[in-house]
N, C-alpha and C positions, 0 to 999 in steps of 0.2 A: 516739047518736052517742059516740064517744068522744071526750073533754076533749084539747084542743089541748096540746100540751108546747111549753117553750122548747128552741130548736135549744143542743144543747151548745156552749161556746164553743171557738174553735179549739186545737186541741191545740199543746203548746208547742213542738215540733219545728215545725210550720208558723208558727208567730209568730217563732220564727226565722227561718227560711227568708224569711218577709217584712220582717222587719228588715232582713237582708241584702240583700234587694232594693230597699227602700226607701233604704239609704244607698248604693248603687249608682247610683240615679237621682238621688240631691239632688247627687251629683257629678256626673254626668252633666246636671242639670239639664232632668233628664225629669219635667215637675208631671206630666202624664198619668199615668204608671206611680204615683207617689206617690200621686195621688189615687184611681185605680185600686185600689189594695193596700189603702189603709186603708178606702177604703170598703166592700170584703168583707169585709175581719175585722167591721166595725162589724156590717154587719148579719147574719156570719154568728154576732153574741154577744160579741163581743170588748168590753168595756169602757171605755170613751172612756178615762178614767185610764188602765188598763192599755195603750192604745192609744200614747197618749204615752208612760206610761213604760219599755215594754220592744220598742217599733217605732220611735216618732219618735225620743226623745231618746240612744239610744244611738248614733244615725246623725249629728246634731247633736256628740255628744260626739268623736264618731272623726275628724269633719271638722274640729272645731275641735283636734285633737290632732295632726293632719297638717298643717295649716296653723302650728300653734307649733313642729312640727317641719322646717316648709321643706319639705313634701313637697307643698302645694298652694299656690295665690296665696291672699289675701284675700277676694278677689270671689266664690272659688266657697263659701267661707262665707255672707257676703250674700247670695250667691244661692240658697243652701240655705234660710236663714233666711225668705228674702221666700216662698219656695215653701210651705215651712212653714205660714207665715200664711197666706196666699191658699188652700190646703186646708183647713188647721182651719176657715174660714169656709165653706165649700164643704160641709163632708160632714159636719162636728159637728152634730148635731142637738139642740136646747133640749127639753130634758124637758116633759112635763104634770106637773099634780098642784100643790097648793098649798107656795109658795115658804118656805124656812124663814127666811128674812129676806133685808135686803140690805146686801152687801158691797160695798168699794169698794176696787180693787186698783191699786200706782203702785208703781214706781219715784223715788226723789229724785234731785236734781240731782247730774251726776256718774257716776250710773247709767246705763249708755246701754244695757244688754240691756233687748230688749223682751220676745222669746220669755220667758224667767221669768215675768213678769208676763201673757203669754196663756195659757200652761199651768195658771199658778194662775186665772184667769179660767174657763178649762173644765172645769178640775178642780170648783171651786164650781158652775158652773151646772150641770153633769151632777149634783150632789148638791141640785140645788132652789136654790140660792141666786138670786136677783136682785144681776146686778153690774154695777157701773160701770167700768167699762176705764180706767183714766187715762193708762196705759202708762207707758214706762221715762222718763227725765229731769225728772221734773216738781218743780217748785222746791216745798220744805214749806209755803212760805206757800200758795200753789194747791189743796194738797190742804188745808189750815186752810179756804179762803175755800169750798171746793167742800163743805166739811162742812157751812160755816155756811151753805148753801144746799139740802142737801138730806140727806132722812132717811135715816141709815147706820147697821145694828145692828155693823157691823165693819170695820176697814181694816185691809186686808194690804197690809204692805211686803216687796216682793223686795229682796236684798240680797246681791248678787252679785260689788259691787267694793269691796274692801277699805280702797281708798282714801277712802269717804266713808261707811264702818261708823259715825262718830260723827254724820253728818250724818243719817243713818236715824234712829240712834238719840235723837236731836234733835227728830225730826219725830214718834217715836213717843209722845216726852213729852208734846209738844203734842197732839196728836189724844187721848191719855187725860187730860192736863187737862181737856179741854170733854169725857169722860165715853163716849167711845165707844171699845171696846175694842178691842188691837191685836194682829196677829199679823206678827212678824218674820222673814223667811226665815233660813235657817241651812244651814252648809253639809250635806249629806248628806241634808238631810232628803225626804222624799218626797210626792206629791200624796196619796196614802192617810194619810200622816200629818196634813198640810194637812186634809184634809176633815175628819179626828177633833178635830182640835184647834177648829176653826172652831165647831164641833157644842158642844164641851167647853166653850168660853168665852162662847157665848151662851143655853146651856141656863138 
């Protein structure tokens, strides 16, 4: 018998088409189409990080732009974010195999964007990290309290609100003071870079 081979990942053209379809579905509130598109791409070999970066994120960015330019109401953006949260939980598998370590992911008080922390969590889990997802708008004191009660090898702090950058930096310093490595999000950083940085920082 021949040895089974993994299917080729979807072509760039197909990924682009599905990204456009997902954008239309998010704008229209069509969660079923978002779910089926993402599920088929994953089943056909697209890596979950590529799904986020090439299919889901472009749509959310475009919806944010349209809202900023007055083309969409804010509820469209909120509904799209909720659909992505729900679909992510339904279609993204937890990988098998030995865990690299345990990470905690959060954004500090005042940073209310939950999707970046969700996407960071998905990316790390896909790289075989055990992840505690603390979510957005988390007080730094709560993060430190959690770490005092939980064994964690790495903390990832999302940083999407410039107004709380100082608070994020202070939270990072507090975590480092108790001996836990910290990665702080930065503009333009990709999920692939997050996974690589997490591995390098905890090697």
